[in-house]
Structures are given as structure tokens and as C-alpha cells.
C-alpha positions as CSV (number, residue, x, y, z in Angstrom):
1,M,-304.1,-6.7,-97.4
2,R,-306.0,-7.6,-100.4
3,Q,-304.7,-4.8,-102.3
4,E,-301.2,-5.7,-101.6
5,L,-301.5,-9.4,-102.4
6,Y,-303.1,-8.3,-105.7
7,Q,-300.3,-5.8,-106.5
8,L,-297.8,-8.8,-105.8
9,L,-299.5,-11.1,-108.0
10,E,-299.8,-8.2,-110.8
11,G,-296.3,-7.4,-110.4
12,S,-294.5,-4.8,-112.7
13,A,-296.9,-3.3,-115.5
14,S,-294.1,-1.2,-116.8
15,V,-293.9,-1.3,-120.9
16,I,-290.9,-1.8,-122.6
17,G,-290.1,0.5,-125.3
18,F,-289.1,-0.5,-129.0
19,E,-285.3,0.4,-128.6
20,D,-285.0,-1.5,-125.0
21,A,-286.8,-4.6,-126.7
22,A,-284.8,-4.6,-129.9
23,L,-281.7,-4.5,-127.9
24,R,-282.7,-7.6,-125.6
25,V,-283.6,-9.5,-128.7
26,I,-280.4,-8.5,-130.5
27,I,-278.2,-9.4,-127.8
28,S,-279.9,-12.6,-127.3
29,A,-279.4,-13.5,-130.9
30,C,-275.8,-12.9,-130.6
31,L,-275.7,-15.1,-127.7
32,G,-277.5,-17.8,-129.4
33,L,-275.3,-17.7,-132.2
34,A,-272.3,-18.3,-129.9
35,I,-274.2,-21.4,-128.6
36,F,-274.7,-22.4,-132.3
37,F,-271.0,-22.1,-132.8
38,S,-270.1,-23.9,-129.6
39,Y,-272.6,-26.7,-130.6
40,W,-271.3,-27.1,-134.0
41,V,-267.5,-27.3,-132.8
42,S,-268.1,-29.7,-130.0
43,H,-270.4,-32.1,-131.9
44,A,-269.2,-34.3,-134.6
45,G,-270.3,-37.1,-137.1
46,T,-273.8,-38.3,-137.2
47,I,-274.5,-36.9,-133.7
48,Y,-274.6,-33.5,-135.1
49,S,-278.1,-32.1,-135.8
50,Q,-278.3,-28.8,-137.8
51,K,-282.1,-28.5,-136.9
52,F,-281.3,-28.9,-133.2
53,N,-278.7,-26.4,-133.4
54,V,-280.8,-23.8,-135.2
55,N,-283.5,-24.5,-132.7
56,L,-281.0,-23.2,-130.0
57,V,-280.8,-20.0,-131.3
58,T,-284.6,-19.5,-132.0
59,L,-285.1,-21.0,-128.3
60,T,-282.7,-18.1,-126.8
61,V,-284.7,-15.5,-128.7
62,L,-288.2,-16.9,-127.7
63,T,-287.1,-17.2,-124.1
64,T,-286.2,-13.5,-124.1
65,T,-289.4,-12.5,-125.6
66,V,-291.3,-14.3,-123.1
67,M,-289.5,-12.8,-120.1
68,M,-290.1,-9.4,-121.5
69,V,-293.8,-10.2,-121.4
70,I,-293.8,-11.6,-117.9
71,G,-291.6,-9.4,-116.3
72,S,-292.1,-9.5,-112.5
73,S,-295.7,-10.6,-112.8
74,I,-296.4,-13.8,-110.9
75,A,-299.8,-14.2,-112.5
76,L,-298.4,-14.1,-116.0
77,S,-295.7,-16.4,-115.1
78,L,-298.1,-18.9,-113.7
79,G,-300.3,-18.7,-116.8
80,M,-297.0,-19.3,-119.0
81,V,-296.2,-22.6,-116.9
82,G,-299.8,-23.8,-117.5
83,A,-299.7,-22.9,-121.1
84,L,-296.4,-24.9,-121.3
85,S,-297.6,-27.8,-119.6
86,I,-300.1,-28.4,-122.2
87,V,-297.3,-28.9,-124.7
88,R,-295.9,-32.6,-124.8
89,F,-292.1,-32.5,-125.7
90,R,-291.4,-35.9,-127.7
91,T,-287.9,-34.9,-129.2
92,A,-285.5,-37.6,-128.2
93,I,-282.0,-36.4,-126.7
94,K,-279.4,-38.2,-128.7
95,D,-276.5,-36.7,-126.6
96,A,-276.3,-35.9,-122.7
97,R,-274.7,-32.7,-123.7
98,D,-277.7,-31.3,-125.7
99,T,-279.3,-31.1,-122.3
100,T,-276.4,-28.5,-121.4
101,Y,-277.4,-26.5,-124.4
102,I,-280.9,-26.6,-124.1
103,F,-280.4,-25.2,-120.4
104,W,-277.8,-22.8,-121.6
105,A,-280.3,-21.1,-124.6
106,I,-282.8,-20.8,-121.9
107,I,-280.8,-19.3,-119.3
108,C,-279.4,-16.8,-121.6
109,G,-283.0,-16.0,-123.0
110,I,-283.9,-15.4,-119.3
111,C,-281.1,-13.2,-118.6
112,C,-281.5,-11.1,-121.7
113,G,-285.3,-10.9,-121.0
114,V,-284.8,-9.2,-117.7
115,A,-281.7,-7.0,-119.1
116,Q,-279.0,-8.7,-117.2
117,F,-276.6,-8.9,-120.1
118,L,-273.2,-9.1,-118.0
119,A,-274.6,-12.2,-116.3
120,A,-275.5,-13.9,-119.7
121,A,-272.1,-12.6,-121.3
122,V,-270.0,-13.8,-118.4
123,G,-272.0,-17.1,-117.9
124,S,-271.9,-17.8,-121.6
125,A,-268.1,-17.4,-121.8
126,V,-267.2,-19.5,-119.3
127,V,-269.6,-22.3,-120.6
128,F,-268.1,-21.7,-124.1
129,L,-264.6,-22.1,-123.1
130,L,-265.5,-25.4,-121.0
131,M,-267.5,-27.0,-124.0
132,L,-264.4,-26.2,-126.2
133,L,-262.3,-27.9,-123.7
134,L,-264.2,-30.6,-122.7
135,G,-266.9,-31.2,-125.5
136,R,-264.7,-33.1,-127.6
137,I,-264.1,-35.8,-125.2
138,R,-265.3,-39.2,-126.1
139,N,-265.9,-42.2,-124.2
140,D,-263.2,-45.0,-124.9
141,V,-264.5,-47.5,-127.3
142,R,-265.1,-50.8,-125.9
143,T,-264.4,-53.8,-128.1
144,L,-266.4,-57.0,-128.2
145,I,-264.5,-60.2,-129.5
146,I,-267.1,-62.8,-130.4
147,V,-266.0,-66.3,-131.1
148,R,-268.0,-69.4,-132.1
149,A,-266.5,-72.7,-132.4
150,A,-266.9,-76.4,-131.7
151,R,-267.4,-76.9,-127.9
152,I,-264.4,-79.4,-127.9
153,R,-262.3,-76.3,-128.7
154,E,-263.6,-74.1,-125.8
155,V,-260.5,-74.6,-123.6
156,E,-258.0,-74.0,-126.7
157,V,-259.9,-70.7,-127.6
158,Q,-259.9,-69.3,-124.2
159,G,-256.0,-70.2,-123.8
160,R,-255.3,-68.4,-127.0
161,I,-257.1,-65.4,-126.2
162,Y,-255.3,-65.3,-122.6
163,E,-252.3,-65.8,-124.5
164,Y,-252.7,-63.0,-127.0
165,L,-254.6,-60.6,-124.7
166,G,-253.6,-61.4,-121.0
167,N,-255.9,-60.3,-118.3
168,K,-257.1,-57.2,-120.4
169,A,-259.7,-59.2,-121.9
170,S,-263.0,-59.8,-119.6
171,L,-265.1,-62.8,-120.5
172,R,-268.8,-61.4,-120.4
173,V,-270.9,-64.0,-122.1
174,K,-270.7,-67.7,-122.8
175,N,-273.1,-69.5,-124.9
176,T,-273.2,-73.0,-125.5
177,T,-275.1,-75.7,-127.2
178,E,-274.4,-79.7,-127.4
179,D,-271.8,-79.3,-130.1
180,S,-270.6,-75.5,-130.1
181,V,-269.7,-72.7,-127.7
182,E,-269.9,-68.9,-128.3
183,L,-267.6,-66.7,-126.2
184,I,-267.9,-62.9,-125.9
185,Y,-265.0,-60.9,-124.4
186,E,-264.8,-57.3,-123.6
187,I,-261.5,-55.0,-124.1
188,S,-260.8,-51.6,-124.6
189,K,-259.7,-50.5,-128.3
190,G,-256.4,-49.3,-127.1
191,A,-255.6,-52.4,-125.3
192,L,-256.3,-54.5,-128.5
193,D,-254.3,-52.2,-130.6
194,R,-251.3,-52.4,-128.1
195,A,-251.6,-56.3,-128.1
196,Q,-251.2,-56.2,-131.8
197,K,-247.6,-56.4,-132.5
198,P,-246.1,-54.8,-135.8
199,G,-245.9,-57.4,-138.4
200,G,-247.0,-60.2,-136.2
201,P,-250.2,-62.3,-136.6
202,S,-253.5,-60.4,-135.8
203,L,-255.8,-62.2,-132.9
204,T,-258.1,-63.5,-135.7
205,D,-255.2,-65.3,-137.5
206,R,-254.3,-66.8,-134.2
207,L,-257.7,-68.1,-133.6
208,Y,-258.3,-69.6,-137.1
209,E,-255.0,-71.5,-136.6
210,L,-257.3,-73.8,-134.3
211,E,-259.5,-76.1,-136.0
212,N,-263.3,-76.2,-135.8
213,I,-263.7,-72.2,-135.5
214,D,-266.9,-71.0,-137.1
215,Y,-266.4,-67.3,-137.0
216,V,-264.4,-64.6,-135.2
217,N,-266.1,-61.0,-135.0
218,I,-264.6,-58.1,-133.4
219,V,-267.3,-55.2,-132.7
220,A,-266.7,-51.9,-131.6
221,Q,-269.3,-50.5,-129.2
222,N,-269.7,-47.1,-128.1
223,D,-272.5,-45.3,-126.2
224,E,-272.6,-42.2,-128.3
225,I,-273.9,-42.2,-131.9
226,G,-271.1,-40.9,-133.9
227,S,-268.3,-41.5,-136.2
């Protein structure tokens, strides 16, 4: 019983030859380059990180190398978990999609490390197509309309915004002092663009027609860091 338990923990002790190891590493590098291209296509603007993209390729190759060493040995796998637990990863994830690419690189490395090339190729092909189709989707840009005016003009400002935008603009914040009021409305960029009639006055022009308007700010708000 003790001997069987020892063999189970020790796992496979077979040594991988040079050609087999080179094949696994080369295929993992090719899949890593596919991940590199997919990340480059699906990301744009300041959100794209070239260093992070290069790390995806090296992560795929390194995971393959580790899997070749571990094989089916439970003892080695537990040792690897203990070694990785010492490392504290502090890299901030700027985009939620980056998590997908990290798991993609690790899974490809694991598949190549155990010579499951078909699973790695099919899975990568499907994820590659999905990211090409869905990776360019962006959140609808929310627009904040910030108006500061004399407090006696509060009702007129609200009426002018309702007249221009209707129910599409939602009042989110109202800050008041004894003499002034600040109103913050939220509306989608598409709704604001559709409200603007060709050749007609803009919302800021209509608001500045009122007296005692300190300023009108229109701010685009997006969850993503991009252009």
C-alpha cells in the first residue's frame, strides 16, 4: 500500500527526448504568436500594451516547459504550486479581456506540455474567431452634462434640457448652495447626437441663452481606457 502511494505521488518518470521537447515548445510558440496577433487586433488605443502582449507569448512557452517537467508527477505539481505561491503578482489588469488572454496562454501551454496539440489548436481557433468577432465591442459611451447656474435659474435650466433632450437625459446629481445650483445629467452619446438637429442650435447654445449661466460642461465617460 505504501509503495503504491509512493508511485502515485512520484508519477511518470519518463524523460522527454530533445525532438519531442523541441516540437512541443515550437508549437506552443506558434500558438503564442496567434494569441499575440489576436490581442493586437482586438485591442486599440492606449489600452493596448505591447509588453503585455509579448508576455503572452513567453507565458505560453514557459507553461509548456513547466508541464514537460511536471508530467504526471503529483509531487512535482505540488512543489510548483508552492513555488508559485511565493511570487506576488502585482500587475494591474487594465481590461477585463486581459484575463481571457492570460488563461488562453496558460491553457495552450498546458496542452502543448502534455502533447495535446489537437485540443490546443481547436480551442485556440475557436477563441481566436470569437475574439475577432466580439473583441472590438465597446461599451456605449455615457455623456455627462454639467450645468452650473444661479439658483434662481434652476427651473429654467431643467426645462430647457427637457425641451432639448426629453426623457433621454437623467438627472444624477444636484448640488446647491445659497446662490448657485449645479446639475449633472447622464445621457448616451448616441441620444445626444440624435437630439442635435442639422443646422440647429446646440444644447450649450440653448442653455447660454438663459441668463446667469456660469458654465456648461459635456464630459464623455467610459469604463475603458482607450481612444
